[in-house]
C-alpha positions, 0 to 999 in steps of 0.5 A: 487504535491497537498497533504492533509494538515492534514496528520500528522507526521507519514504517512502510504503509501499504493500503488497498482493497486486497480482494484478495492479497496476492504475490504481487503485493508481497513483491512490492513490499519486499522491494520497497523495504530494503530500498528505503531501509524500512523497519517494517511494512504495515498492510492496511486493508480498506474498509470502504475504498473511496474509489468504489469498485465495480464489483461487490467487495468481499467482507472485511473479515475475509480480506484481513484474514487472507492478509494475516495468512499471507504475512504470517509465513516467511515475512518477518517485519510485515504486519496487518492493521484493522485501523480502517475497520475500527474507524468505519466509513469511507477509507480516505488515506489522509484520515489513516495517516492522521490516525497513524501519526497521532498514535505513533508520534513524531519520532516514527517516519511513515512511508506511504507506498503507492503505484504510479497510476494511483499517484498520477491521480493524487489531485483527486485524493481528499486533502492531497496537499496535507498528505506529505505533512504526515508521511513520505510517499514511495511511488512504484513505477516501471524502470523505463519511465518511473522517475520521469512520470513521477516528476511530472506529477510532483511538478503539477501537484506539489509546487516547491518540491525539487529533485535531490540527486544524491538521495534520489527523491523530491524534497521541500523542507525538513519536517515535510515528507519526501517523494521517493520513486522506486523502479521495479518491473510490472507485476502481472498478477492482479486481484481481478485476474485471480477472482476471474480464475477462481470463477473459471475453476483455474488454479491460483496457487502460483498467484497467491500464497498457499495459505491464501489459496486454501482459505479462498477454497475453504470459504468458497470465495469468488465463485 
């Protein structure tokens, strides 16, 4: 597995279908990185999402190309990995984290970034109890109830974790990942809305980086 050499020791992991990547994805990465003093953010597009979308997903080559264009301009410390395409099959988070842990070693701290809505469904994830053996979680939620909602999910799914006020995270014991809530205003842009806008012939240039909008147009995506 080929990874960038300059990821550093505190690496954020942001996965998803990215069909297409949009300004909201970048805003989340920009918010999380300083909040947790991350050295880098690794974007990992899913090869085959485990929760099958209700639409035909664009080819992996298109989705990874758009991601690479999005992070290339003005985002030092943002990188893209083709890990899940190299592995093929269904892209389960636990398999990705195992592979990253094996490749990067124990000295690198991993921070898996997800939204509160996805975290609330973590009981449906493959090998969910093992996830925190490989990475800490960063849970993005609304400012008005981020910590409360996150706490309810932690209590239900991760017994033994307690909230440490001084660090603002749920923790259990050294060697196991923590769970960090990060509050930010909801991002109104969505990949679904962008695809629909393209189908209707509306501009998406305020929703995605310019290079991504150009790529979508040149490749005739979502029409």
